[in-house]
C-alpha positions as MATLAB code, in Angstrom:
seq = 'MVGVLFLAGPAAAQPSDVDLEALDGPSPLLTDTNGDGIADAVRGRIVVSDTPTTAVTTAAANLAARLGYETAAADLDPVRRRSALPTPVEWPVILVGTRPGDSENDPGLAPGEGRVEVVTPNDAYAAGGLRVVGGDASGLLAAANYASGRLPSLWTLGGPTADDAVEAVAETLSSEGIAVESVRARHVTVGQGRPGVHELGLRVEVADADAARAARSVLDAEEGTTGDHPLHVKNVHAVRVAVTAPDESSTVRVRPETEWTPEPLSDANRSVDRTPELHELYSLEGLYDDTNHDFVPDDVVGTVSYAGSSAVNPVSALAMRIGLETAGARWPIVRPAGGIDRPRDEGLPLLVGVDHPTVTELRADDAFPGSAPGAGEGLLTIVEEGPGNAPALVLSGGDAAGLERVTRYTTQGLPYLGGHGKGQFELGRIDTDVRRFGETRLDSLHVTLAADSVPAGLESYIQEQVAAVMPGAALGTATHPTRYGVGKTVIDQEWDLPWEGDTFWQVFRDEVLPAVQGRDTGHIELRLSEGPDVRAQLTHEINDALTQRGVDTTAVDVDVLSAYKQGYSWLVDEVAPAVAEEEVGAIDISYHTLKESQEVQWQHINANTRWLQELYPVDAVLARDLGLPD';
ca = [
    -228.971  104.791 -226.206;
    -232.464  103.611 -227.139;
    -232.794  100.293 -225.372;
    -231.353   97.015 -224.197;
    -232.660   93.726 -225.561;
    -231.732   90.348 -224.082;
    -231.724   87.542 -226.629;
    -230.287   84.050 -226.773;
    -228.307   82.989 -229.819;
    -224.884   83.180 -231.514;
    -223.256   86.415 -232.709;
    -223.488   87.258 -236.414;
    -220.565   86.077 -238.536;
    -218.375   88.513 -240.458;
    -218.355   88.464 -244.276;
    -215.682   86.138 -245.658;
    -215.294   87.430 -249.245;
    -214.101   90.832 -250.398;
    -216.770   92.608 -252.450;
    -217.683   96.159 -253.436;
    -219.025   96.753 -249.917;
    -215.748   95.804 -248.215;
    -214.899   99.432 -247.358;
    -217.979   99.525 -245.129;
    -216.808   97.514 -242.129;
    -216.841   95.029 -240.573;
    -215.533   93.136 -243.592;
    -212.474   91.112 -244.593;
    -210.617   94.443 -244.906;
    -211.894   95.824 -241.596;
    -212.042   93.272 -238.809;
    -214.302   93.148 -235.757;
    -212.032   91.373 -233.279;
    -214.435   91.225 -230.318;
    -217.775   90.551 -232.031;
    -219.487   93.813 -231.041;
    -220.361   94.766 -234.624;
    -217.776   97.576 -234.810;
    -214.611   97.278 -236.917;
    -211.622   97.705 -234.609;
    -208.655   96.565 -236.722;
    -207.503   97.075 -240.313;
    -206.534   93.673 -241.711;
    -206.142   94.683 -245.346;
    -203.352   96.741 -246.872;
    -203.157   99.152 -249.785;
    -200.621   97.998 -252.387;
    -198.797  100.348 -254.775;
    -195.877   99.992 -257.160;
    -192.296  100.585 -256.041;
    -192.292  103.966 -257.822;
    -195.786  105.393 -257.304;
    -196.830  108.577 -259.069;
    -198.402  111.566 -257.333;
    -201.821  110.352 -258.507;
    -201.247  106.872 -257.056;
    -200.035  108.344 -253.762;
    -203.051  110.668 -253.564;
    -205.467  107.837 -254.374;
    -203.870  105.542 -251.789;
    -204.039  108.263 -249.127;
    -207.769  108.876 -249.652;
    -208.469  105.147 -249.416;
    -206.359  105.008 -246.236;
    -208.451  107.847 -244.786;
    -211.598  105.785 -245.447;
    -210.089  102.731 -243.735;
    -209.182  104.878 -240.735;
    -212.667  106.371 -240.671;
    -214.341  102.955 -240.643;
    -212.367  101.469 -237.746;
    -212.173  102.268 -234.052;
    -208.436  101.461 -233.956;
    -205.560  101.188 -236.426;
    -201.790  100.794 -236.418;
    -201.392  103.644 -238.984;
    -199.374  101.529 -241.408;
    -201.760  101.127 -244.364;
    -199.501  100.846 -247.454;
    -197.180   98.202 -248.880;
    -194.993   98.445 -251.987;
    -195.050   95.573 -254.433;
    -191.439   94.508 -253.855;
    -192.086   94.129 -250.101;
    -195.002   91.699 -250.488;
    -194.745   88.072 -249.375;
    -195.716   85.273 -251.759;
    -198.560   84.670 -251.533;
    -200.162   87.635 -249.764;
    -202.416   86.130 -247.092;
    -204.371   89.283 -246.217;
    -206.877   91.167 -248.416;
    -205.486   93.980 -250.541;
    -206.524   97.195 -252.250;
    -204.389   97.395 -255.389;
    -204.046  101.038 -256.417;
    -202.834  101.841 -259.905;
    -201.496   98.315 -260.237;
    -201.943   96.278 -263.379;
    -199.401   93.929 -264.893;
    -196.434   96.185 -265.501;
    -197.238   98.401 -262.500;
    -199.002  101.071 -264.557;
    -202.007  102.965 -263.251;
    -203.284  103.276 -266.830;
    -205.861  100.677 -267.880;
    -206.105  100.266 -271.660;
    -209.777   99.285 -271.231;
    -210.678  102.679 -269.764;
    -211.005  106.007 -271.537;
    -209.054  109.051 -270.324;
    -210.783  110.416 -267.234;
    -212.431  107.061 -266.440;
    -211.637  104.934 -263.416;
    -212.769  101.599 -262.090;
    -213.166   99.835 -258.747;
    -213.204   96.075 -259.228;
    -213.118   92.910 -257.161;
    -209.915   90.862 -257.172;
    -210.681   87.150 -257.000;
    -208.407   85.145 -254.662;
    -205.459   83.821 -256.662;
    -201.913   82.512 -256.299;
    -200.512   86.000 -255.661;
    -203.337   87.355 -253.466;
    -204.774   84.437 -251.526;
    -207.469   86.528 -249.802;
    -208.407   88.584 -252.873;
    -209.311   92.232 -252.531;
    -210.161   95.322 -254.570;
    -208.379   97.029 -257.462;
    -208.645  100.790 -258.113;
    -207.377  101.818 -261.565;
    -207.791  104.606 -264.103;
    -207.482  105.286 -267.807;
    -205.123  108.076 -266.746;
    -204.238  109.977 -263.565;
    -207.552  111.866 -263.440;
    -209.474  108.623 -263.938;
    -207.554  106.957 -261.125;
    -208.338  109.866 -258.791;
    -212.011  109.740 -259.811;
    -212.171  106.029 -258.949;
    -210.356  106.466 -255.622;
    -212.505  109.446 -254.610;
    -215.628  107.466 -255.515;
    -214.533  104.379 -253.575;
    -213.485  106.313 -250.481;
    -216.416  108.731 -250.452;
    -219.398  106.822 -251.933;
    -219.231  103.042 -251.642;
    -221.184  100.984 -250.680;
    -223.824  103.325 -252.196;
    -223.639  103.255 -255.980;
    -224.160  107.009 -256.176;
    -226.582  108.782 -253.837;
    -225.745  108.121 -250.195;
    -228.332  105.792 -248.763;
    -229.467  104.910 -252.301;
    -229.131  101.626 -254.211;
    -226.035   99.515 -253.632;
    -224.366   96.866 -255.752;
    -225.853   94.253 -253.429;
    -229.335   95.608 -254.221;
    -228.679   95.035 -257.934;
    -227.351   91.533 -257.210;
    -230.476   90.629 -255.234;
    -232.783   92.034 -257.934;
    -231.110   89.950 -260.663;
    -231.115   86.794 -258.533;
    -234.811   87.198 -257.655;
    -235.787   87.898 -261.282;
    -233.994   84.828 -262.638;
    -235.312   82.650 -259.828;
    -238.889   83.797 -260.521;
    -238.414   82.598 -264.123;
    -237.413   79.153 -262.904;
    -233.717   79.562 -263.741;
    -231.377   77.844 -261.292;
    -228.649   80.361 -260.474;
    -225.486   79.243 -258.725;
    -224.272   82.752 -257.883;
    -224.658   86.445 -258.731;
    -221.820   88.798 -257.814;
    -220.982   92.451 -258.385;
    -217.576   92.657 -260.064;
    -216.818   96.297 -260.883;
    -217.992   99.900 -260.939;
    -216.752  102.380 -263.546;
    -216.950  106.139 -262.946;
    -215.512  109.170 -264.688;
    -214.146  112.634 -264.158;
    -216.775  115.254 -264.976;
    -219.753  112.934 -265.661;
    -222.016  112.313 -262.654;
    -223.343  108.837 -262.013;
    -221.925  105.351 -262.449;
    -220.762  104.784 -266.032;
    -221.068  101.024 -265.705;
    -221.889   98.428 -263.069;
    -220.472   94.987 -263.788;
    -222.190   91.810 -262.560;
    -221.383   88.125 -263.015;
    -224.077   85.416 -263.124;
    -223.027   81.771 -262.884;
    -225.442   79.013 -263.934;
    -225.137   75.253 -264.200;
    -225.364   74.647 -267.964;
    -225.746   76.177 -271.417;
    -229.569   75.978 -271.381;
    -229.735   77.969 -268.152;
    -227.262   80.490 -269.593;
    -229.425   81.039 -272.690;
    -232.528   81.430 -270.539;
    -230.779   83.932 -268.253;
    -229.554   86.006 -271.208;
    -233.052   86.007 -272.677;
    -234.595   87.326 -269.460;
    -231.929   89.960 -268.805;
    -231.845   91.151 -272.428;
    -235.626   91.177 -272.895;
    -236.183   94.824 -272.071;
    -233.022   96.375 -273.490;
    -233.454  100.111 -273.956;
    -236.596  100.427 -271.835;
    -237.206  102.192 -268.570;
    -239.213  100.477 -265.869;
    -238.917   97.620 -263.400;
    -236.180   95.767 -265.261;
    -233.680   94.484 -262.647;
    -230.783   96.067 -264.549;
    -232.274   99.555 -264.499;
    -230.547  100.897 -261.399;
    -230.972  104.556 -260.508;
    -227.990  106.736 -261.472;
    -226.263  103.807 -263.232;
    -225.895  104.555 -266.954;
    -225.223  100.943 -267.991;
    -225.102   97.473 -266.442;
    -222.897   94.761 -267.945;
    -223.680   91.171 -266.957;
    -221.350   88.291 -267.744;
    -223.446   85.103 -267.884;
    -221.228   82.034 -267.485;
    -221.714   78.298 -267.580;
    -219.140   75.522 -267.909;
    -217.312   76.068 -271.223;
    -219.539   79.037 -272.133;
    -219.581   82.760 -271.403;
    -221.410   85.726 -272.935;
    -222.296   89.291 -272.004;
    -225.511   91.293 -271.738;
    -225.241   95.094 -271.546;
    -228.365   97.085 -270.699;
    -228.926  100.839 -270.754;
    -232.112  102.690 -269.779;
    -233.986  104.315 -272.671;
    -233.773  107.700 -270.947;
    -230.437  108.546 -269.383;
    -230.300  109.308 -265.708;
    -229.383  112.830 -264.623;
    -227.735  112.211 -261.244;
    -226.559  115.003 -259.030;
    -222.819  115.708 -259.279;
    -220.407  114.911 -256.502;
    -220.720  117.859 -254.151;
    -217.663  120.005 -253.552;
    -218.777  121.202 -250.144;
    -217.421  124.439 -248.733;
    -215.081  123.801 -245.806;
    -214.406  127.468 -245.072;
    -213.177  128.036 -241.521;
    -211.496  130.905 -239.731;
    -208.958  129.400 -237.361;
    -205.235  129.280 -236.719;
    -204.658  126.217 -234.539;
    -201.643  125.499 -232.421;
    -199.750  122.361 -233.440;
    -201.027  120.365 -230.470;
    -204.614  121.211 -231.502;
    -204.329  119.675 -234.975;
    -206.472  116.585 -234.236;
    -209.177  118.482 -232.364;
    -212.193  120.728 -232.895;
    -209.786  123.681 -232.882;
    -207.783  122.134 -235.731;
    -208.856  119.815 -238.548;
    -212.365  119.020 -237.314;
    -215.765  120.576 -236.793;
    -218.738  119.593 -234.627;
    -221.834  120.288 -236.718;
    -224.431  119.127 -234.184;
    -222.739  120.455 -231.024;
    -222.294  117.141 -229.206;
    -218.514  117.593 -228.753;
    -217.815  114.730 -231.194;
    -215.856  115.670 -234.359;
    -218.125  114.904 -237.322;
    -216.573  116.851 -240.206;
    -213.052  117.307 -241.561;
    -212.363  120.967 -242.349;
    -208.825  120.487 -243.596;
    -207.402  119.361 -246.939;
    -204.036  117.690 -247.491;
    -202.273  119.107 -250.561;
    -199.468  116.745 -251.561;
    -196.554  117.346 -253.934;
    -194.213  114.513 -254.881;
    -194.402  110.744 -255.078;
    -191.878  109.272 -252.635;
    -193.896  109.674 -249.420;
    -196.787  107.306 -250.149;
    -196.431  105.484 -246.814;
    -196.265  108.489 -244.443;
    -198.865  110.558 -246.344;
    -201.308  107.635 -246.358;
    -200.697  107.104 -242.637;
    -201.399  110.816 -242.048;
    -204.673  110.542 -243.980;
    -205.610  107.420 -241.992;
    -205.042  109.308 -238.711;
    -207.261  112.152 -239.960;
    -210.041  109.680 -240.789;
    -209.605  107.774 -237.536;
    -210.271  110.802 -235.333;
    -213.680  111.821 -236.749;
    -217.247  110.500 -236.922;
    -217.864  112.198 -240.286;
    -215.886  113.290 -243.330;
    -216.102  114.473 -246.927;
    -213.830  113.156 -249.636;
    -211.367  113.796 -251.124;
    -209.342  114.592 -248.035;
    -206.064  114.487 -250.001;
    -205.507  116.315 -253.304;
    -202.472  116.679 -255.567;
    -200.649  119.996 -255.240;
    -202.441  122.567 -257.376;
    -205.805  120.886 -256.791;
    -206.953  123.517 -254.296;
    -208.528  126.262 -256.385;
    -210.109  128.314 -253.602;
    -207.853  128.129 -250.522;
    -210.249  129.932 -248.190;
    -213.092  127.580 -249.165;
    -211.014  124.456 -248.558;
    -210.599  124.966 -244.829;
    -207.164  124.490 -243.296;
    -204.650  123.393 -245.977;
    -201.934  120.902 -245.026;
    -199.136  121.522 -247.524;
    -197.056  118.330 -247.674;
    -193.954  117.809 -249.797;
    -190.229  118.401 -250.171;
    -190.734  121.013 -252.889;
    -194.385  121.960 -252.564;
    -195.031  124.732 -255.125;
    -197.174  126.758 -252.721;
    -194.454  126.674 -250.055;
    -191.910  127.728 -252.682;
    -194.110  130.723 -253.552;
    -194.498  131.644 -249.882;
    -190.728  131.586 -249.430;
    -190.267  133.765 -252.508;
    -192.744  136.283 -251.058;
    -191.016  136.207 -247.636;
    -194.272  134.884 -246.150;
    -192.677  131.710 -244.800;
    -190.944  131.949 -241.407;
    -187.502  130.504 -240.810;
    -185.047  128.715 -243.049;
    -185.636  125.603 -245.133;
    -184.867  122.256 -243.444;
    -181.583  120.559 -244.253;
    -180.928  117.022 -245.452;
    -182.630  114.470 -243.211;
    -184.548  117.226 -241.403;
    -188.298  117.769 -241.365;
    -190.298  120.886 -240.566;
    -193.808  121.132 -239.109;
    -195.101  124.686 -238.774;
    -198.152  126.920 -238.994;
    -198.044  129.744 -241.554;
    -200.528  132.418 -240.520;
    -200.712  133.995 -243.986;
    -200.569  131.047 -246.349;
    -202.370  130.563 -249.684;
    -205.060  133.206 -250.159;
    -203.732  134.947 -247.022;
    -205.358  132.153 -244.997;
    -203.579  130.018 -242.363;
    -201.912  126.797 -243.502;
    -199.996  123.932 -241.948;
    -196.713  123.003 -243.640;
    -195.013  119.598 -243.499;
    -191.757  119.935 -245.387;
    -188.428  118.162 -245.549;
    -184.940  118.859 -246.751;
    -185.220  115.569 -248.638;
    -187.473  112.498 -248.767;
    -186.065  111.162 -245.482;
    -186.763  114.453 -243.713;
    -190.318  114.611 -245.060;
    -190.995  111.043 -243.984;
    -189.632  111.787 -240.528;
    -191.793  114.865 -239.901;
    -194.903  113.257 -241.406;
    -194.460  110.209 -239.199;
    -194.162  112.474 -236.155;
    -197.299  114.410 -237.149;
    -199.173  111.131 -237.589;
    -197.944  109.164 -234.600;
    -196.586  111.802 -232.225;
    -199.035  114.685 -231.936;
    -200.250  116.003 -229.547;
    -197.176  114.752 -227.670;
    -193.644  116.046 -227.988;
    -192.022  112.618 -228.011;
    -193.707  109.230 -227.821;
    -197.479  108.950 -228.083;
    -199.186  107.662 -224.957;
    -200.608  108.391 -221.552;
    -198.172  110.234 -219.314;
    -196.013  111.500 -222.180;
    -195.109  115.182 -222.340;
    -197.783  117.090 -224.275;
    -196.800  119.776 -226.757;
    -199.563  122.014 -225.414;
    -197.736  122.332 -222.101;
    -194.936  124.203 -223.852;
    -197.449  126.583 -225.406;
    -199.079  127.251 -222.032;
    -195.801  127.684 -220.168;
    -194.311  129.992 -222.801;
    -197.457  132.128 -222.894;
    -197.445  132.508 -219.121;
    -193.742  133.237 -219.193;
    -194.225  135.914 -221.856;
    -196.856  137.640 -219.736;
    -194.359  138.046 -216.899;
    -191.948  140.976 -216.643;
    -188.562  139.691 -215.522;
    -185.459  141.499 -214.366;
    -183.364  138.336 -214.299;
    -183.620  134.840 -215.704;
    -181.770  131.590 -215.147;
    -182.173  128.836 -217.771;
    -181.418  125.239 -216.807;
    -181.466  122.630 -219.581;
    -181.121  118.869 -219.131;
    -180.489  116.859 -222.301;
    -179.060  113.535 -223.418;
    -175.960  115.347 -224.625;
    -174.713  118.929 -224.333;
    -172.884  120.066 -227.489;
    -170.254  122.787 -227.314;
    -171.686  126.283 -227.632;
    -175.174  125.372 -226.398;
    -175.076  127.758 -223.426;
    -173.967  130.695 -225.567;
    -176.707  129.879 -228.080;
    -179.329  129.943 -225.299;
    -177.995  133.282 -224.069;
    -178.184  134.784 -227.556;
    -181.753  133.615 -228.111;
    -183.024  134.882 -224.752;
    -181.154  138.185 -225.055;
    -182.852  138.811 -228.404;
    -186.300  138.876 -226.775;
    -185.340  140.054 -223.260;
    -182.406  142.412 -223.819;
    -182.613  144.054 -220.404;
    -182.726  140.956 -218.213;
    -179.759  139.560 -216.306;
    -179.218  136.045 -217.620;
    -177.667  132.891 -216.223;
    -177.486  129.474 -217.881;
    -176.641  125.942 -216.872;
    -176.686  122.739 -218.890;
    -176.624  119.201 -217.545;
    -176.402  115.776 -219.122;
    -179.215  113.242 -218.949;
    -181.227  112.646 -215.776;
    -180.438  115.923 -214.076;
    -182.900  116.527 -211.278;
    -184.110  112.945 -210.875;
    -185.203  112.369 -207.297;
    -185.354  116.079 -206.440;
    -188.569  117.917 -205.697;
    -189.187  120.419 -208.477;
    -192.437  121.935 -207.230;
    -194.593  121.268 -204.176;
    -198.099  122.728 -204.001;
    -201.189  121.773 -202.034;
    -204.746  122.977 -202.419;
    -208.237  121.878 -201.437;
    -210.760  120.946 -204.112;
    -214.481  121.047 -203.232;
    -216.205  117.655 -203.436;
    -219.440  117.338 -205.383;
    -220.740  114.991 -202.672;
    -220.611  117.835 -200.125;
    -222.684  119.974 -202.480;
    -225.272  117.183 -202.684;
    -225.482  116.773 -198.899;
    -226.031  120.490 -198.407;
    -228.922  120.549 -200.891;
    -230.317  117.234 -199.589;
    -230.303  118.291 -195.931;
    -231.439  121.887 -196.484;
    -234.118  121.343 -199.122;
    -235.056  117.675 -199.583;
    -235.262  116.207 -196.071;
    -237.397  119.027 -194.589;
    -239.919  118.549 -197.419;
    -240.459  114.756 -197.212;
    -243.030  112.995 -195.020;
    -243.338  109.446 -193.733;
    -245.683  108.187 -196.471;
    -243.971  109.910 -199.406;
    -242.757  107.918 -202.396;
    -240.271  108.958 -205.016;
    -236.942  108.519 -206.736;
    -233.606  110.083 -205.798;
    -230.926  109.951 -208.479;
    -227.421  111.263 -207.853;
    -224.607  111.231 -210.413;
    -221.052  111.966 -209.375;
    -217.533  111.025 -210.416;
    -216.768  108.370 -207.820;
    -216.084  104.654 -207.825;
    -218.512  101.870 -206.849;
    -217.467  101.739 -203.164;
    -218.036  105.456 -202.555;
    -221.348  105.377 -204.431;
    -222.524  102.344 -202.428;
    -221.636  104.124 -199.176;
    -223.555  107.232 -200.278;
    -226.602  105.105 -201.119;
    -226.492  103.609 -197.610;
    -226.129  107.034 -195.952;
    -229.006  108.529 -197.969;
    -231.300  105.658 -196.928;
    -230.245  106.107 -193.284;
    -231.120  109.805 -193.447;
    -234.539  108.998 -194.934;
    -235.177  106.360 -192.254;
    -234.364  108.845 -189.487;
    -236.874  111.189 -191.091;
    -239.511  108.449 -190.834;
    -239.635  107.703 -194.561;
    -240.266  104.138 -195.735;
    -237.136  103.489 -197.823;
    -238.840  100.646 -199.695;
    -241.067  103.308 -201.272;
    -238.168  105.526 -202.378;
    -235.678  104.428 -205.030;
    -232.140  105.728 -204.470;
    -229.726  105.488 -207.416;
    -226.167  106.801 -207.190;
    -224.605  106.481 -210.648;
    -221.244  107.449 -212.093;
    -221.199  110.802 -213.893;
    -218.061  109.883 -215.823;
    -219.496  107.101 -218.042;
    -223.211  107.265 -217.368;
    -224.342  104.669 -219.904;
    -221.770  102.206 -218.595;
    -222.813  102.882 -214.993;
    -226.505  102.399 -215.771;
    -225.895   99.063 -217.496;
    -223.546   97.705 -214.825;
    -225.164   99.171 -211.695;
    -228.860   98.997 -212.630;
    -229.540   96.664 -215.554;
    -227.114   93.842 -214.714;
    -228.352   93.342 -211.104;
    -231.968   93.415 -212.339;
    -231.401   90.437 -214.661;
    -228.741   88.622 -212.636;
    -231.170   85.856 -211.649;
    -232.563   85.487 -215.179;
    -231.290   83.093 -217.842;
    -229.575   85.547 -220.196;
    -228.462   84.239 -223.586;
    -226.942   87.384 -225.092;
    -227.061   91.158 -224.776;
    -227.770   93.548 -227.645;
    -227.123   97.257 -227.000;
    -228.714   99.724 -229.442;
    -227.604  103.331 -229.782;
    -228.211  106.298 -232.066;
    -226.058  106.709 -235.180;
    -225.429  109.592 -237.543;
    -227.825  107.941 -239.995;
    -230.616  109.086 -237.669;
    -229.338  112.658 -237.447;
    -230.951  115.503 -239.373;
    -227.987  117.838 -238.901;
    -225.360  115.918 -240.877;
    -227.186  114.661 -243.977;
    -224.567  116.318 -246.200;
    -221.945  113.763 -245.238;
    -220.490  111.522 -247.921;
    -220.427  108.632 -245.461;
    -223.073  107.978 -242.809;
    -221.479  105.147 -240.833;
    -221.915  104.250 -237.176;
    -220.432  106.800 -234.812;
    -217.903  106.145 -232.095;
    -220.439  106.797 -229.351;
    -220.355  103.111 -228.494;
    -216.845  103.694 -227.166;
    -218.398  105.597 -224.277;
    -219.539  102.194 -222.964;
    -216.156  100.441 -223.120;
    -215.547   97.872 -221.619;
    -219.166   97.182 -220.685;
    -219.367   94.115 -222.951;
    -216.575   92.324 -221.088;
    -217.919   93.374 -217.669;
    -221.475   92.198 -218.409;
    -220.154   88.945 -219.863;
    -218.156   88.333 -216.687;
    -220.959   89.250 -214.270;
    -223.729   87.395 -216.131;
    -221.701   84.344 -217.161;
    -221.814   85.031 -220.908;
    -219.123   84.299 -223.507;
    -217.160   87.499 -224.212;
];
């Protein structure tokens, strides 16, 4: 946190139109519901055909990961199929591989080329949106990877944006005395294997034919030159401008005389050496890394390898969860099966699919544990010697329903065994209990199992499984229907935990009080994990002890702050009382972002971090205490 500024005035409004910067929230796609400048809800949806291809599914999943990355909260339901859409669609959309006829192939694009373009609000899509298409599957993936990993930058992160080009054109035409009604960025075309933006599309609207001719003359004046021309944008190989007036439209296309040589999209090494437990998947022991050692995940070191086409909804939700949990990422996060050339360099692979070819090979080599799932069943497991003899996570299903079921659990359930939420049973508890159990030598064992239903043969099955690993132990079993044990004490333990306040008093009385004199001044700051009442009582007791020592307590500042959320405590306990009698119009809280970090410049996206969440709900508390609108 770098400062607190008190200003009067209304909060900034959110953008109302979808444009090429809409993936950088807040925006119509990514809503800021409480006006704090941070996107906290995904309003838009990704739309695919009813029978999406593997390329469409992969593209949709990478875009879903970007949406998850940009928001502080999401319902993990990012995709809609065309047949399920209302008429009209009232929320903004990202149309993936959808043209009339539901084909991802755009006849206006060459093989390997893809385009991200703005969808103007219309009868079908009332809020408009974006469209991501390709000349073929590789072009579609190129466009989706570009949109999810580069926009709003046109190429180099932190470099020129489409809005920069729009402003340059508007200023140039205005300086020539041409009245411009609007300038908008309409599309970006990229390609597989050729770095840089193939084409940036702009649209200039003027009032009449004379203004249109004047605009074309200015924009076309320096065709083929390199310099300060507004259409010479770094790393953009061509700019196409549609100049329109009532009943008239024409196009200007400008290329620089010398072609740009932009750097290629980096294929950063994600190599890691780890075999996580299932409950560690969304943690620094699983899919994430902490590059600057602040305990905040800021890199994704896993890659989803997807085979198939039927699981577009669950795979996209999985990718959104991966993006949601990190403050930094590199795209693509999802690749089609076969797109991982160097398994050990791609980090932890997540092999997803009913018939994933890599899983099939592992089964053929007897490297895959257990049997294949049956119809309607899903399997989530860690393979310690997966592709390239490196660990891998497998999400497989006996059929599409089984795959959807296990992917939904991985997305919405982990790290819990059942429902996701506070107080639910965590999967890690099983791991801990089993490990402790395995470290114990037992002569006898009694297994009690409570379940909703007890099928015939369950007790004999338990006996067989335990006997296989503990052949010498005497074994007893008992099974009970639901709610066995409710109301009975299972375990009763008591122990004393030392209090950090006692540690403070010992140091204060033994070292601080003997050293202070009556005329001393100073500042005592104590931070401990206690509520306001306890901290207020401690402040009073510290002042009493100083008074008894003969110290003037008006010359010594005593601050007892919370150690749990220190920024929150400082704002509420120190700043708010200091300005309580002032006329406060609004509060602006500034904090460091990853854009200011030198350790993570490699990231494809440098958006605001989630550090602001450490202050929650300070905005509502300050608004209440200072009489401000929330």
